[in-house]
N, CA, C and O atoms as a GROMACS GRO file, in nm:
protein
  492
    1UNK      N    1  11.905  -7.099 -13.402
    1UNK     CA    2  11.837  -7.202 -13.350
    1UNK      C    3  11.865  -7.158 -13.207
    1UNK      O    4  11.967  -7.128 -13.146
    2UNK      N    5  11.705  -7.169 -13.169
    2UNK     CA    6  11.698  -7.164 -13.047
    2UNK      C    7  11.744  -7.288 -12.967
    2UNK      O    8  11.742  -7.389 -13.037
    3UNK      N    9  11.799  -7.315 -12.799
    3UNK     CA   10  11.809  -7.398 -12.696
    3UNK      C   11  11.779  -7.432 -12.648
    3UNK      O   12  11.788  -7.550 -12.682
    4UNK      N   13  11.703  -7.422 -12.507
    4UNK     CA   14  11.613  -7.493 -12.386
    4UNK      C   15  11.630  -7.564 -12.284
    4UNK      O   16  11.542  -7.649 -12.268
    5UNK      N   17  11.756  -7.558 -12.169
    5UNK     CA   18  11.720  -7.647 -12.124
    5UNK      C   19  11.683  -7.684 -11.948
    5UNK      O   20  11.742  -7.620 -11.860
    6UNK      N   21  11.632  -7.738 -11.931
    6UNK     CA   22  11.530  -7.723 -11.805
    6UNK      C   23  11.608  -7.808 -11.633
    6UNK      O   24  11.653  -7.923 -11.640
    7UNK      N   25  11.611  -7.750 -11.535
    7UNK     CA   26  11.609  -7.847 -11.496
    7UNK      C   27  11.547  -7.814 -11.315
    7UNK      O   28  11.428  -7.787 -11.298
    8UNK      N   29  11.633  -7.820 -11.211
    8UNK     CA   30  11.529  -7.806 -11.102
    8UNK      C   31  11.426  -7.934 -11.055
    8UNK      O   32  11.435  -7.950 -10.934
    9UNK      N   33  11.364  -7.996 -11.097
    9UNK     CA   34  11.245  -8.057 -11.094
    9UNK      C   35  11.335  -8.209 -11.000
    9UNK      O   36  11.451  -8.251 -11.001
   10UNK      N   37  11.174  -8.265 -10.910
   10UNK     CA   38  11.253  -8.361 -10.829
   10UNK      C   39  11.162  -8.403 -10.742
   10UNK      O   40  11.051  -8.424 -10.790
   11UNK      N   41  11.175  -8.419 -10.642
   11UNK     CA   42  11.068  -8.565 -10.552
   11UNK      C   43  11.023  -8.468 -10.463
   11UNK      O   44  11.112  -8.387 -10.487
   12UNK      N   45  10.944  -8.405 -10.369
   12UNK     CA   46  10.912  -8.325 -10.291
   12UNK      C   47  10.818  -8.378 -10.244
   12UNK      O   48  10.775  -8.478 -10.301
   13UNK      N   49  10.759  -8.333 -10.133
   13UNK     CA   50  10.679  -8.383 -10.067
   13UNK      C   51  10.556  -8.215 -10.037
   13UNK      O   52  10.589  -8.099 -10.061
   14UNK      N   53  10.398  -8.270  -9.972
   14UNK     CA   54  10.341  -8.162 -10.076
   14UNK      C   55  10.353  -8.050  -9.894
   14UNK      O   56  10.380  -8.086  -9.780
   15UNK      N   57  10.317  -7.907  -9.956
   15UNK     CA   58  10.369  -7.804  -9.861
   15UNK      C   59  10.523  -7.838  -9.929
   15UNK      O   60  10.606  -7.853  -9.839
   16UNK      N   61  10.553  -7.846 -10.003
   16UNK     CA   62  10.742  -7.843  -9.969
   16UNK      C   63  10.762  -7.733 -10.176
   16UNK      O   64  10.701  -7.738 -10.282
   17UNK      N   65  10.891  -7.650 -10.117
   17UNK     CA   66  10.899  -7.602 -10.235
   17UNK      C   67  10.974  -7.639 -10.341
   17UNK      O   68  11.048  -7.730 -10.305
   18UNK      N   69  10.992  -7.606 -10.474
   18UNK     CA   70  11.106  -7.632 -10.580
   18UNK      C   71  11.111  -7.528 -10.663
   18UNK      O   72  11.007  -7.474 -10.702
   19UNK      N   73  11.232  -7.487 -10.701
   19UNK     CA   74  11.260  -7.419 -10.800
   19UNK      C   75  11.297  -7.459 -10.965
   19UNK      O   76  11.415  -7.491 -10.974
   20UNK      N   77  11.230  -7.465 -11.087
   20UNK     CA   78  11.264  -7.477 -11.178
   20UNK      C   79  11.372  -7.334 -11.243
   20UNK      O   80  11.335  -7.216 -11.247
   21UNK      N   81  11.494  -7.382 -11.283
   21UNK     CA   82  11.477  -7.322 -11.431
   21UNK      C   83  11.541  -7.374 -11.587
   21UNK      O   84  11.596  -7.469 -11.642
   22UNK      N   85  11.498  -7.257 -11.608
   22UNK     CA   86  11.513  -7.327 -11.869
   22UNK      C   87  11.686  -7.177 -11.797
   22UNK      O   88  11.719  -7.096 -11.710
   23UNK      N   89  11.733  -7.253 -11.937
   23UNK     CA   90  11.870  -7.158 -11.995
   23UNK      C   91  11.842  -7.207 -12.078
   23UNK      O   92  11.805  -7.325 -12.081
   24UNK      N   93  11.857  -7.096 -12.215
   24UNK     CA   94  11.803  -7.046 -12.320
   24UNK      C   95  11.988  -7.001 -12.405
   24UNK      O   96  12.076  -6.918 -12.386
   25UNK      N   97  11.966  -7.102 -12.486
   25UNK     CA   98  12.133  -7.005 -12.559
   25UNK      C   99  12.006  -6.935 -12.715
   25UNK      O  100  11.891  -6.960 -12.750
   26UNK      N  101  12.118  -6.842 -12.762
   26UNK     CA  102  12.096  -6.725 -12.856
   26UNK      C  103  12.065  -6.582 -12.760
   26UNK      O  104  12.039  -6.556 -12.642
   27UNK      N  105  12.083  -6.519 -12.876
   27UNK     CA  106  12.077  -6.355 -12.851
   27UNK      C  107  11.989  -6.270 -12.831
   27UNK      O  108  11.986  -6.148 -12.816
   28UNK      N  109  11.890  -6.384 -12.832
   28UNK     CA  110  11.752  -6.287 -12.835
   28UNK      C  111  11.619  -6.299 -12.758
   28UNK      O  112  11.498  -6.279 -12.771
   29UNK      N  113  11.726  -6.352 -12.654
   29UNK     CA  114  11.642  -6.391 -12.536
   29UNK      C  115  11.630  -6.311 -12.517
   29UNK      O  116  11.685  -6.335 -12.624
   30UNK      N  117  11.608  -6.188 -12.481
   30UNK     CA  118  11.555  -6.075 -12.452
   30UNK      C  119  11.381  -5.985 -12.478
   30UNK      O  120  11.307  -5.925 -12.401
   31UNK      N  121  11.376  -6.008 -12.588
   31UNK     CA  122  11.276  -6.093 -12.738
   31UNK      C  123  11.158  -6.121 -12.682
   31UNK      O  124  11.061  -6.049 -12.660
   32UNK      N  125  11.181  -6.257 -12.656
   32UNK     CA  126  11.114  -6.383 -12.609
   32UNK      C  127  11.061  -6.375 -12.525
   32UNK      O  128  11.114  -6.368 -12.414
   33UNK      N  129  10.893  -6.370 -12.554
   33UNK     CA  130  10.877  -6.490 -12.438
   33UNK      C  131  10.857  -6.592 -12.368
   33UNK      O  132  10.861  -6.704 -12.420
   34UNK      N  133  10.824  -6.569 -12.202
   34UNK     CA  134  10.832  -6.737 -12.196
   34UNK      C  135  10.763  -6.788 -12.122
   34UNK      O  136  10.693  -6.744 -12.032
   35UNK      N  137  10.792  -6.942 -12.178
   35UNK     CA  138  10.680  -6.985 -12.094
   35UNK      C  139  10.698  -7.042 -11.989
   35UNK      O  140  10.782  -6.986 -11.919
   36UNK      N  141  10.625  -7.185 -11.923
   36UNK     CA  142  10.602  -7.279 -11.836
   36UNK      C  143  10.460  -7.338 -11.881
   36UNK      O  144  10.351  -7.284 -11.897
   37UNK      N  145  10.499  -7.454 -11.893
   37UNK     CA  146  10.400  -7.610 -11.903
   37UNK      C  147  10.392  -7.673 -11.867
   37UNK      O  148  10.496  -7.724 -11.825
   38UNK      N  149  10.241  -7.756 -11.834
   38UNK     CA  150  10.301  -7.889 -11.758
   38UNK      C  151  10.268  -8.020 -11.817
   38UNK      O  152  10.172  -8.032 -11.894
   39UNK      N  153  10.332  -8.104 -11.789
   39UNK     CA  154  10.200  -8.216 -11.877
   39UNK      C  155  10.199  -8.332 -11.824
   39UNK      O  156  10.280  -8.424 -11.836
   40UNK      N  157  10.088  -8.323 -11.753
   40UNK     CA  158  10.065  -8.532 -11.653
   40UNK      C  159  10.028  -8.640 -11.699
   40UNK      O  160   9.966  -8.625 -11.804
   41UNK      N  161  10.040  -8.762 -11.661
   41UNK     CA  162  10.071  -8.866 -11.761
   41UNK      C  163   9.870  -8.865 -11.814
   41UNK      O  164   9.772  -8.821 -11.754
   42UNK      N  165   9.880  -8.916 -11.915
   42UNK     CA  166   9.746  -8.910 -11.949
   42UNK      C  167   9.629  -8.798 -12.023
   42UNK      O  168   9.530  -8.817 -12.093
   43UNK      N  169   9.699  -8.671 -11.964
   43UNK     CA  170   9.624  -8.489 -12.001
   43UNK      C  171   9.772  -8.456 -12.052
   43UNK      O  172   9.889  -8.489 -12.036
   44UNK      N  173   9.703  -8.384 -12.112
   44UNK     CA  174   9.758  -8.272 -12.253
   44UNK      C  175   9.795  -8.194 -12.121
   44UNK      O  176   9.758  -8.198 -12.004
   45UNK      N  177   9.892  -8.115 -12.201
   45UNK     CA  178   9.971  -8.001 -12.174
   45UNK      C  179   9.887  -7.916 -12.125
   45UNK      O  180   9.785  -7.895 -12.190
   46UNK      N  181   9.909  -7.843 -11.991
   46UNK     CA  182   9.850  -7.750 -11.977
   46UNK      C  183   9.961  -7.588 -11.969
   46UNK      O  184  10.081  -7.610 -11.953
   47UNK      N  185   9.926  -7.474 -11.977
   47UNK     CA  186   9.968  -7.354 -11.953
   47UNK      C  187  10.018  -7.323 -11.765
   47UNK      O  188   9.935  -7.371 -11.688
   48UNK      N  189  10.103  -7.273 -11.716
   48UNK     CA  190  10.155  -7.290 -11.578
   48UNK      C  191  10.153  -7.130 -11.617
   48UNK      O  192  10.048  -7.067 -11.599
   49UNK      N  193  10.253  -7.072 -11.664
   49UNK     CA  194  10.290  -6.920 -11.653
   49UNK      C  195  10.364  -6.844 -11.753
   49UNK      O  196  10.413  -6.921 -11.835
   50UNK      N  197  10.390  -6.729 -11.774
   50UNK     CA  198  10.424  -6.681 -11.871
   50UNK      C  199  10.515  -6.590 -11.815
   50UNK      O  200  10.487  -6.583 -11.695
   51UNK      N  201  10.596  -6.528 -11.838
   51UNK     CA  202  10.680  -6.381 -11.874
   51UNK      C  203  10.701  -6.350 -11.984
   51UNK      O  204  10.790  -6.413 -12.042
   52UNK      N  205  10.598  -6.195 -12.093
   52UNK     CA  206  10.690  -6.183 -12.203
   52UNK      C  207  10.770  -6.090 -12.140
   52UNK      O  208  10.802  -6.077 -12.022
   53UNK      N  209  10.814  -5.988 -12.300
   53UNK     CA  210  10.964  -5.942 -12.257
   53UNK      C  211  10.944  -5.797 -12.226
   53UNK      O  212  11.040  -5.724 -12.202
   54UNK      N  213  10.806  -5.747 -12.226
   54UNK     CA  214  10.753  -5.615 -12.156
   54UNK      C  215  10.792  -5.672 -11.986
   54UNK      O  216  10.853  -5.598 -11.910
   55UNK      N  217  10.751  -5.798 -11.948
   55UNK     CA  218  10.787  -5.829 -11.828
   55UNK      C  219  10.609  -5.860 -11.773
   55UNK      O  220  10.596  -5.950 -11.690
   56UNK      N  221  10.534  -5.816 -11.800
   56UNK     CA  222  10.403  -5.836 -11.800
   56UNK      C  223  10.400  -6.012 -11.770
   56UNK      O  224  10.458  -6.104 -11.828
   57UNK      N  225  10.331  -6.011 -11.688
   57UNK     CA  226  10.269  -6.188 -11.624
   57UNK      C  227  10.190  -6.256 -11.667
   57UNK      O  228  10.093  -6.204 -11.722
   58UNK      N  229  10.199  -6.368 -11.659
   58UNK     CA  230  10.059  -6.424 -11.642
   58UNK      C  231  10.024  -6.523 -11.609
   58UNK      O  232  10.027  -6.589 -11.713
   59UNK      N  233   9.974  -6.615 -11.498
   59UNK     CA  234   9.985  -6.745 -11.443
   59UNK      C  235   9.778  -6.816 -11.459
   59UNK      O  236   9.666  -6.764 -11.458
   60UNK      N  237   9.836  -6.955 -11.471
   60UNK     CA  238   9.722  -7.018 -11.458
   60UNK      C  239   9.652  -6.996 -11.349
   60UNK      O  240   9.720  -7.021 -11.250
   61UNK      N  241   9.507  -6.947 -11.314
   61UNK     CA  242   9.486  -6.990 -11.162
   61UNK      C  243   9.397  -7.076 -11.077
   61UNK      O  244   9.303  -7.085 -10.999
   62UNK      N  245   9.550  -7.169 -11.187
   62UNK     CA  246   9.560  -7.368 -11.064
   62UNK      C  247   9.701  -7.287 -10.990
   62UNK      O  248   9.737  -7.361 -10.899
   63UNK      N  249   9.731  -7.246 -10.992
   63UNK     CA  250   9.962  -7.222 -11.022
   63UNK      C  251   9.919  -7.058 -10.946
   63UNK      O  252  10.003  -7.028 -10.861
   64UNK      N  253   9.829  -6.973 -10.960
   64UNK     CA  254   9.814  -6.780 -10.913
   64UNK      C  255   9.798  -6.846 -10.721
   64UNK      O  256   9.744  -6.936 -10.657
   65UNK      N  257   9.912  -6.696 -10.696
   65UNK     CA  258   9.980  -6.681 -10.530
   65UNK      C  259  10.088  -6.832 -10.562
   65UNK      O  260  10.187  -6.828 -10.634
   66UNK      N  261  10.053  -6.918 -10.512
   66UNK     CA  262  10.144  -7.076 -10.462
   66UNK      C  263  10.333  -7.058 -10.605
   66UNK      O  264  10.446  -7.062 -10.557
   67UNK      N  265  10.305  -7.038 -10.774
   67UNK     CA  266  10.372  -6.982 -10.835
   67UNK      C  267  10.418  -6.917 -10.867
   67UNK      O  268  10.338  -6.824 -10.875
   68UNK      N  269  10.548  -6.874 -10.916
   68UNK     CA  270  10.611  -6.700 -10.948
   68UNK      C  271  10.736  -6.732 -11.084
   68UNK      O  272  10.856  -6.757 -11.085
   69UNK      N  273  10.673  -6.722 -11.145
   69UNK     CA  274  10.776  -6.666 -11.272
   69UNK      C  275  10.870  -6.564 -11.338
   69UNK      O  276  10.838  -6.476 -11.418
   70UNK      N  277  10.991  -6.591 -11.290
   70UNK     CA  278  11.036  -6.482 -11.339
   70UNK      C  279  11.188  -6.494 -11.450
   70UNK      O  280  11.219  -6.603 -11.498
   71UNK      N  281  11.269  -6.368 -11.479
   71UNK     CA  282  11.330  -6.395 -11.583
   71UNK      C  283  11.483  -6.316 -11.501
   71UNK      O  284  11.490  -6.285 -11.382
   72UNK      N  285  11.569  -6.303 -11.582
   72UNK     CA  286  11.713  -6.313 -11.559
   72UNK      C  287  11.752  -6.319 -11.688
   72UNK      O  288  11.801  -6.422 -11.733
   73UNK      N  289  11.733  -6.204 -11.766
   73UNK     CA  290  11.799  -6.132 -11.898
   73UNK      C  291  11.936  -6.138 -11.966
   73UNK      O  292  11.967  -6.144 -12.085
   74UNK      N  293  12.047  -6.132 -11.795
   74UNK     CA  294  12.158  -6.162 -11.832
   74UNK      C  295  12.206  -6.281 -11.880
   74UNK      O  296  12.269  -6.323 -11.977
   75UNK      N  297  12.132  -6.338 -11.740
   75UNK     CA  298  12.151  -6.518 -11.781
   75UNK      C  299  12.133  -6.608 -11.900
   75UNK      O  300  12.176  -6.705 -11.962
   76UNK      N  301  12.021  -6.493 -11.893
   76UNK     CA  302  11.917  -6.593 -12.054
   76UNK      C  303  11.868  -6.700 -11.933
   76UNK      O  304  11.919  -6.812 -11.937
   77UNK      N  305  11.794  -6.676 -11.851
   77UNK     CA  306  11.768  -6.767 -11.822
   77UNK      C  307  11.603  -6.727 -11.748
   77UNK      O  308  11.555  -6.629 -11.692
   78UNK      N  309  11.567  -6.831 -11.775
   78UNK     CA  310  11.401  -6.814 -11.692
   78UNK      C  311  11.441  -6.948 -11.598
   78UNK      O  312  11.517  -7.044 -11.606
   79UNK      N  313  11.297  -6.866 -11.460
   79UNK     CA  314  11.263  -6.978 -11.355
   79UNK      C  315  11.088  -7.026 -11.284
   79UNK      O  316  10.976  -6.999 -11.326
   80UNK      N  317  11.124  -7.092 -11.185
   80UNK     CA  318  10.949  -7.077 -11.207
   80UNK      C  319  10.983  -7.144 -11.046
   80UNK      O  320  11.041  -7.252 -11.038
   81UNK      N  321  10.942  -7.069 -10.923
   81UNK     CA  322  10.978  -7.093 -10.749
   81UNK      C  323  10.786  -7.120 -10.757
   81UNK      O  324  10.688  -7.059 -10.799
   82UNK      N  325  10.813  -7.231 -10.700
   82UNK     CA  326  10.668  -7.312 -10.668
   82UNK      C  327  10.668  -7.405 -10.554
   82UNK      O  328  10.713  -7.518 -10.537
   83UNK      N  329  10.574  -7.289 -10.451
   83UNK     CA  330  10.567  -7.275 -10.335
   83UNK      C  331  10.459  -7.426 -10.316
   83UNK      O  332  10.434  -7.508 -10.404
   84UNK      N  333  10.409  -7.427 -10.172
   84UNK     CA  334  10.303  -7.471 -10.166
   84UNK      C  335  10.219  -7.595 -10.265
   84UNK      O  336  10.100  -7.607 -10.290
   85UNK      N  337  10.358  -7.694 -10.313
   85UNK     CA  338  10.334  -7.778 -10.377
   85UNK      C  339  10.234  -7.881 -10.368
   85UNK      O  340  10.239  -7.962 -10.275
   86UNK      N  341  10.160  -7.886 -10.439
   86UNK     CA  342  10.018  -8.016 -10.415
   86UNK      C  343  10.028  -8.103 -10.525
   86UNK      O  344  10.074  -8.078 -10.636
   87UNK      N  345   9.950  -8.268 -10.456
   87UNK     CA  346  10.019  -8.344 -10.549
   87UNK      C  347   9.945  -8.392 -10.675
   87UNK      O  348   9.940  -8.501 -10.732
   88UNK      N  349   9.874  -8.237 -10.702
   88UNK     CA  350   9.814  -8.254 -10.836
   88UNK      C  351   9.935  -8.190 -10.949
   88UNK      O  352   9.950  -8.214 -11.069
   89UNK      N  353   9.999  -8.115 -10.873
   89UNK     CA  354  10.122  -7.990 -10.929
   89UNK      C  355  10.250  -8.142 -10.969
   89UNK      O  356  10.359  -8.109 -11.015
   90UNK      N  357  10.223  -8.287 -10.949
   90UNK     CA  358  10.216  -8.349 -11.048
   90UNK      C  359  10.287  -8.339 -11.205
   90UNK      O  360  10.223  -8.260 -11.274
   91UNK      N  361  10.393  -8.394 -11.272
   91UNK     CA  362  10.338  -8.326 -11.417
   91UNK      C  363  10.586  -8.317 -11.404
   91UNK      O  364  10.667  -8.304 -11.312
   92UNK      N  365  10.595  -8.338 -11.587
   92UNK     CA  366  10.706  -8.278 -11.632
   92UNK      C  367  10.649  -8.140 -11.699
   92UNK      O  368  10.558  -8.123 -11.781
   93UNK      N  369  10.742  -8.042 -11.632
   93UNK     CA  370  10.732  -7.923 -11.722
   93UNK      C  371  10.835  -7.907 -11.761
   93UNK      O  372  10.946  -7.942 -11.721
   94UNK      N  373  10.775  -7.808 -11.906
   94UNK     CA  374  10.811  -7.824 -12.005
   94UNK      C  375  10.912  -7.659 -11.961
   94UNK      O  376  10.923  -7.627 -11.842
   95UNK      N  377  10.964  -7.587 -12.056
   95UNK     CA  378  11.027  -7.457 -12.022
   95UNK      C  379  10.975  -7.455 -12.257
   95UNK      O  380  11.019  -7.523 -12.350
   96UNK      N  381  10.877  -7.348 -12.251
   96UNK     CA  382  10.910  -7.230 -12.391
   96UNK      C  383  10.915  -7.131 -12.323
   96UNK      O  384  10.884  -7.098 -12.208
   97UNK      N  385  11.013  -7.031 -12.518
   97UNK     CA  386  11.014  -6.978 -12.625
   97UNK      C  387  10.919  -6.875 -12.732
   97UNK      O  388  10.821  -6.911 -12.797
   98UNK      N  389  10.951  -6.803 -12.730
   98UNK     CA  390  10.946  -6.762 -12.885
   98UNK      C  391  10.953  -6.586 -12.866
   98UNK      O  392  10.978  -6.517 -12.768
   99UNK      N  393  10.925  -6.560 -12.977
   99UNK     CA  394  10.909  -6.344 -13.003
   99UNK      C  395  10.780  -6.384 -13.030
   99UNK      O  396  10.730  -6.493 -13.057
  100UNK      N  397  10.725  -6.249 -13.015
  100UNK     CA  398  10.593  -6.200 -13.065
  100UNK      C  399  10.485  -6.308 -13.000
  100UNK      O  400  10.398  -6.320 -13.086
  101UNK      N  401  10.442  -6.420 -12.849
  101UNK     CA  402  10.402  -6.453 -12.818
  101UNK      C  403  10.278  -6.385 -12.789
  101UNK      O  404  10.281  -6.281 -12.854
  102UNK      N  405  10.178  -6.391 -12.729
  102UNK     CA  406  10.086  -6.289 -12.716
  102UNK      C  407   9.890  -6.370 -12.662
  102UNK      O  408   9.798  -6.323 -12.730
  103UNK      N  409   9.852  -6.474 -12.556
  103UNK     CA  410   9.936  -6.344 -12.481
  103UNK      C  411   9.991  -6.451 -12.416
  103UNK      O  412  10.014  -6.432 -12.296
  104UNK      N  413  10.027  -6.595 -12.475
  104UNK     CA  414  10.131  -6.653 -12.384
  104UNK      C  415  10.098  -6.810 -12.340
  104UNK      O  416  10.191  -6.886 -12.313
  105UNK      N  417   9.918  -6.866 -12.335
  105UNK     CA  418   9.888  -6.945 -12.261
  105UNK      C  419   9.890  -7.037 -12.375
  105UNK      O  420   9.866  -7.154 -12.347
  106UNK      N  421   9.909  -7.013 -12.475
  106UNK     CA  422   9.910  -7.163 -12.580
  106UNK      C  423  10.019  -7.232 -12.628
  106UNK      O  424  10.109  -7.182 -12.696
  107UNK      N  425  10.011  -7.341 -12.597
  107UNK     CA  426  10.123  -7.375 -12.689
  107UNK      C  427  10.210  -7.412 -12.824
  107UNK      O  428  10.310  -7.456 -12.881
  108UNK      N  429  10.071  -7.349 -12.819
  108UNK     CA  430  10.102  -7.393 -13.036
  108UNK      C  431  10.214  -7.260 -13.012
  108UNK      O  432  10.331  -7.256 -13.050
  109UNK      N  433  10.153  -7.176 -12.950
  109UNK     CA  434  10.220  -6.992 -12.958
  109UNK      C  435  10.393  -7.029 -12.949
  109UNK      O  436  10.476  -6.939 -12.938
  110UNK      N  437  10.428  -7.163 -12.954
  110UNK     CA  438  10.632  -7.119 -12.953
  110UNK      C  439  10.631  -7.233 -13.002
  110UNK      O  440  10.563  -7.333 -13.024
  111UNK      N  441  10.795  -7.153 -13.016
  111UNK     CA  442  10.835  -7.232 -13.108
  111UNK      C  443  10.916  -7.330 -13.116
  111UNK      O  444  10.942  -7.432 -13.178
  112UNK      N  445  10.961  -7.236 -12.992
  112UNK     CA  446  11.107  -7.373 -12.878
  112UNK      C  447  11.044  -7.425 -12.744
  112UNK      O  448  10.990  -7.361 -12.655
  113UNK      N  449  11.064  -7.539 -12.753
  113UNK     CA  450  11.137  -7.600 -12.611
  113UNK      C  451  11.160  -7.675 -12.550
  113UNK      O  452  11.178  -7.775 -12.620
  114UNK      N  453  11.180  -7.702 -12.416
  114UNK     CA  454  11.308  -7.773 -12.360
  114UNK      C  455  11.268  -7.938 -12.356
  114UNK      O  456  11.158  -7.978 -12.392
  115UNK      N  457  11.370  -8.022 -12.308
  115UNK     CA  458  11.281  -8.170 -12.322
  115UNK      C  459  11.285  -8.191 -12.184
  115UNK      O  460  11.274  -8.308 -12.147
  116UNK      N  461  11.302  -8.070 -12.067
  116UNK     CA  462  11.146  -8.133 -11.951
  116UNK      C  463  11.270  -8.150 -11.891
  116UNK      O  464  11.388  -8.161 -11.924
  117UNK      N  465  11.160  -8.151 -11.727
  117UNK     CA  466  11.157  -8.170 -11.600
  117UNK      C  467  11.114  -8.223 -11.547
  117UNK      O  468  11.086  -8.148 -11.454
  118UNK      N  469  11.064  -8.349 -11.516
  118UNK     CA  470  10.976  -8.454 -11.383
  118UNK      C  471  11.014  -8.335 -11.230
  118UNK      O  472  11.115  -8.302 -11.168
  119UNK      N  473  10.877  -8.305 -11.225
  119UNK     CA  474  10.846  -8.238 -11.074
  119UNK      C  475  10.746  -8.339 -11.038
  119UNK      O  476  10.653  -8.360 -11.116
  120UNK      N  477  10.757  -8.412 -10.911
  120UNK     CA  478  10.684  -8.504 -10.804
  120UNK      C  479  10.618  -8.510 -10.760
  120UNK      O  480  10.534  -8.492 -10.847
  121UNK      N  481  10.546  -8.528 -10.637
  121UNK     CA  482  10.470  -8.380 -10.530
  121UNK      C  483  10.422  -8.588 -10.463
  121UNK      O  484  10.397  -8.673 -10.550
  122UNK      N  485  10.422  -8.617 -10.352
  122UNK     CA  486  10.355  -8.664 -10.269
  122UNK      C  487  10.305  -8.617 -10.136
  122UNK      O  488  10.340  -8.542 -10.044
  123UNK      N  489  10.175  -8.724 -10.180
  123UNK     CA  490  10.116  -8.657 -10.097
  123UNK      C  491  10.141  -8.712  -9.897
  123UNK      O  492  10.084  -8.649  -9.808
   0.00000   0.00000   0.00000
């Protein structure tokens, strides 16, 4: 079983930056695709970014150029650097992971999920 624990959320102003972290347990982290999703109140969970086991990346159009996903396999951790934050980025951010995930933008593809971390961006 894999456990994912997110951290780094908070309340910031528009234009600020935040870095989210997701620490994973288990020995197969390097083989997993790791993704970030977010869910705003009253909305469906939406894809943000994924870094596959190969290192290839995919971003949602809404965050392209502002967010950067990365992973450190030695630390079993995936990061989401969020710059130029906007009020519409306000949501609970979830980390997800799993093997054989491609392309990685569908939540149904991931068997493992973290508990979520709140990001609130004020205008």
